[in-house]
N, C-alpha and C positions, 0 to 999 in steps of 0.2 A: 303228709297224711291226706292231702286233697286227692280227689280221683285222678286228676291229670298228673300230678307229681308222683303218684304211686302207681302209675298205670301199668297194669298187667292185663293185656287184652283177653286172655283165656279166662282169668279169674273174674274179671268184670263181666264177661259174657255169661259165665256160669251163674254168678249171683244175680245178674239181671233176669235170667230165666227163672230162678227161684223166686225172686221178688214178684214177677208177673204171675206166676202160678198162685202165689198167696193172694194177690189182688183178685184173681178170678175166683178163688175159693171164697173170699170175703164177699164179693159181689153176689155170688149164688146164695150165700147165707142171708144177706140183706134182702134179696129178692123173695125169699120164702118166709120172711119175718113180717108180721102184721104191722102196718103203719099207715096213717091216713094220708101221708104225703106220697106223691108219685115216685116210682122207683128211681128214675134218673135224677130227681132232685135229691133223694136220699143218698144215692151213690156219689153225687157231686159233693155233698157235705162230708161223706165218709172219706173221699179222696183228699179233700182240702184239709181235713183234720188229722190226716195220717202222715207218717214220715215218707218223704220222697226218696227215690232210689239213690241219688247222689249222697244224701245225708246218711241213708241206711248203709251205703257202702263204706263211707268214712267211719261210721260206728263199728262196722264189722272189722275194719283195719285196726281200730283202737283195741277192741276186745280180743282179737287174735294176737295182738302184741303183748297184752298183760294177762290174758287168760284168768279172769276172776272166777272164783268158785261160787260166790254169792253175789247176786245183783238185786238192787232195789230200784224199781221203776216208780216214779212219781207222776201220775197222770197217764191212764191207760186208754181212755175213750173206748173204742170198739175192740181193742186188743191187737191191732195190727203190729205196732212196734213191740208189744209183748211177745207176739209170735215170732217176730224177726229176731229178738234177743234169744229166744229159746232155740230157734233153728240154727243160728250161726254159732252157738256155743255147745251144740249137742256132742261135738267130738270130745269134749272134756266134761260133759254132763253137768254144766252149771245150773244152779238153782236160782229161780227168779221169784221175787216177791213183788207183786203189783199192787200199788196203793191208789185207789180211785174212789171218790165218794158216791159213785153211781147216782148222779143227779142228771137232769136234762142237760145235754150238750148238743147244740145245734138242733136238729129235728129228731134226735133220738132220746126218748123219754126214759128208756131202761137200757143204757149201753152195757151194763153188767151182763145181761142175758146173752148178748152177742159175744162179748169178751169170753165168757165161759165156753160157749159152743165152739167158737173159732179156735180155742186153745185146748179143747177137751182131750186131745191125745197126750198132752203133757200134764194134765191136772188129775190128781194132786201130787204126783210123784216129783215133778220138777217145778211145778208152779203153785205158789200160794197167792191167794187173792184176799186183800184186806180192804173192806169198805170203809173209807174214811179220808181224812185230810192230813197232809203233813203240815202242821202249824195252823195258823189262823187263816181266815178267808175274809173277803170284803164284799161290797155290794155288787161286784161283778157277777156274783153267784145267782143273782135274780134275772140277769139279762135275757137268757133264753126262755125263761118262763114268762117274760113280759113281751117277747117278740115272736114266739112260735106257738102254734095251737097244740093242745088246748091251753089257753093262758091260765095262770094261777096268781092269786094274790100273794103278797109277800108273807102274810101270816100262814098261808098254806105251805109255802116253801120252808118256812121256819119249823113247821111241824115235822117235815121230812128231815131237816138238818139235825134235829134233836137226837136222832137215832144214828148219827154218824160219828165214828171214832175220831178224836183229835190226837194226832201223834206228835210228841215233842221230843226233846233231847233225852228225856228220862226213859224213853222206850228201851227196853232191855234187849236190843238187837244190834248186831254189827254186820257190815257188808263190805265186800271188796270193791264194788263198783256201784255208784248211785247215778241214775239217769233222771234228771229233772226235766219234766215236760208237762207241768201242770199249768196253773194260772201264769200268764206271761207278763203281768205287770211287774215293774221294777221292785215294788215293795214285796210282792209275793215271792219273786225269785230270790231276793236277799233273805227273806224269812226261811224259805226252803233250804237255801245254802247254809245258813247258820245252824239249822237243826241237823242237816246232813253231815256237817263236819263232826258232830257228836256221835254219829252212827257209823262212821267210817273206820274200817280196820287200818292198822298201820300199813303203809305202802299202797293204800287204796286210791281210787280216783273218783272224782265227781264230774259228770258230763252234763252239758246244758243244750237242749235242742232249741232251734230257732235263734241262735246267737247272732245271726246276721240280719234276719228278716224282721225281728221284733225289737223295737227300740228299747223296751224295758229290759229284755234279756241282754241285749248288747251292752247297755249302760251298766248293768249289774256285773257282767263278766269283766268289763274294762276296769271297774272300780275294785273288783276282787284282785285283778292283776296288779293294780297299783298298790293295794294294801299288802299283798303277799310277794312283792317283787323280788325279795331276796330269800324267801322261804318256800316258794312253790313255783312249779312250771304251770303257767296259765296261757293257753292259746285258743284261738278261734280258727277252725278249719273250714274250708269251703270258699275262701276269698278268691283264690285263683280260679277255681271252677266257675264261680259266679261271673267273673269277668269274661271268661271264655264262652260259657254256655248261654248267657243272657240273650245274645242276638238270635239264638235258636229257640227262644221261649221255653227253655228248660229251667224250671224253678229250683232254686237252692236256698235252703233256710239257714244252713251253717250249724256246726257242732262246736260248742265250747268244751274245753277240758281243763280241769284243775287237778294237780297232783303235787303233793308236798315233796320237797326235796329231802332225800335221805341224809 
């Protein structure tokens, strides 16, 4: 499932072009959005916080293999991965539900507004946006309010959080594919996974972004693999690509995949 081991030059070229067109569209949207920070700094944060092409292509390969009708995305930020999910599944008209708390992330105070504009052609027919958290959150939630302007006291952030939905296993929804890309701490990933298993349709899959580059995600996926060793297929894709492309300064974060054995 790695880019190298599943290499189809024409398909890679086609999707690389699509990926770059979406990047240009997002850049233009950010450029016309009011923000006190310089455009290039905002764009740097947007790029760093969005899925890279190699991971996006691996995700495309997975989705085209299983063709889920319903997708749950945990953590949308500015909506780039949301848009990618919608674009690469349009041949079978998959529906995407994006869950994000719409709190400050990096230098963006209102990522929801960009998410909606960037995905407007799919909203609301194929895209549902839920403003909330999957499971609990920890003190990491305050970091960007304490390190970027305008700074806010924790009490002010708490006032914002009071209006955010908390989704648990009791949520009366089921999905064929769940993409976890929220808080990357080990505790949060495991909490997201535990809830996600209760929201998964039979035969469905759970995917984890940044399964190579973030220690917390990597540890969580490895522990899930050990726990479910005879019950599920659990893999991390991107290892081969990372070894090959690292000398060329091509960043690969890795995609984890969990799928119960039938």
